[in-house]
C-alpha angles and dihedrals in degrees: 000000000000124000093245090063093044091049091051092051093046089050089050092060099032095105090053091049091053091048091053093046092050092049094051092044091052093047106040122174130197126241113293090013100075095116097128094042091051091049090050091051093047092049091050090052091049090053087057088057094255126133107228124196113223139200095033111161089346115318095352120141128200134180133178127222110199120209128215097275148005119307144116127304124244122197125215116195133199128171122216111186123116136216135249092252129124111240118236102171098105093214119149091246095049120146117290091192106088114236094007124099142163089240093152099052098248089138087061092048093053093044091052091051091050088051091051089049092056091052097043092047090053094050099037091120089060101062137049122231133027139291118211115202112210116194105186130198130203103029090144094061106083091185094050105033116193091208092056091047094048092049090050088050092055104259091146093055138065087068104021112235112229098188137006133209127192139166143197129207105246123198091189087074123059123242110278095038129096123191131207134162134199108240124357112028101163134017134247113269119211132170132214135190125207129188115187113201124202136146132274123242137150113283089239092058107045090159088073094056143046109238109225091187093058090047090050091052091054091046091053092050093047093050090062090068092066094075096034097045109019102040120067115247091242092056128074129232140147130200112187133175105212103176135027126180126175145134132040105214138025095240100042126089105238117241096194140033125182122202136178128196147165134234122203132184144140102222115082091206092056091042091057092054094054101081091056095041094050094039094050092052094047093049095040096051094042095050095042089058094048098261136101136221148203117222130188127179122193123195105215124159121019120217113286103239121186119222111240095234094045090045088056091051092052092044092052091044092054090052090048091053102037108013125242091299091064095055120094122186102194114221092217137036120242118250091218116110128238129182091217079091090082091061089049089056092053105039138007104281144163133208125195139188119239111212107230107160116123100216091207092062134063114276119241123179126233112276090039124122091236099045112129124157119226103266097226090059087077089067090057092045092054092048094050092046093049093045093049092049094048092045091053093050090047091054096041 
């Protein structure tokens, strides 16, 4: 199918896509609580004449669009959970759910997939094979991945999905550009939990206590040596403490501090060393200062690694939609995590970044209260997704 036809069909349904995006943005729901969003998506698919399956791996929704004849099945995935962030965009369709916002663009992802569904459903007599639409909840919960749950609940079967494509709005790329890499696209994303245990005493008599806050400060400093001294300079890794809570009163030596953090990297060998490296430092520092600790490390998302053949399909599809000037092959992977990685582990898949930054406006990163992708970038995202899906089915 030529790009002129795809563009005309995307334009035909553009108002509906915006309507769906505005609704989901106004009514965001956190991971594992996306009941109303899932119902809205399912109802929209039913109005298209499709027969969605609901409550897959939680609030997941799938639907199949069958082409005119036998062929393979391609999966298209979009997540739809929001974040516990207060919105500060000031747009007319801003969140009406206090403290909850689509600050990662998942409303845009789901709206683009609904838009692709309109187009594919209209042209189903023009391609062979099947398209499985995968609307996934709970991407933002690294410990309770919606992708992992949907896969365990059979979302890649009945019919079996032969390849999967997914995308993410990406403010690090300007509007009009789309990025994709062969191999590692995103990093692993793990979590760890630390409890430092000391002993209470009055703040005027520290010699009678064991200061958990002082121990925690030393632990945080020591953890920074892992990347600088235990990871080779040509490899990538991040160890971050994201939360710290301790103490109950200004004049009391704290007996407990709780911390949570994340560890990101691209190399499975390095990843496997991290639990011991972090745990040894936490225990060693705590015990050397008279305290003790509890330490828990959770392996969450694996690296998102694009299959070479599916990468090539996405790369060529980007060029088909935007020309060579629209294609970006990033030199480096991102150290952000993405549970699309679990699809990549099961079937040949490819994930790409949709440039969405309006260069005339201030730049805000994802997970920021003012993050808002340029609206027209969704048109490009739909075109690339549609083109990649149709090109795969054509080759299959």
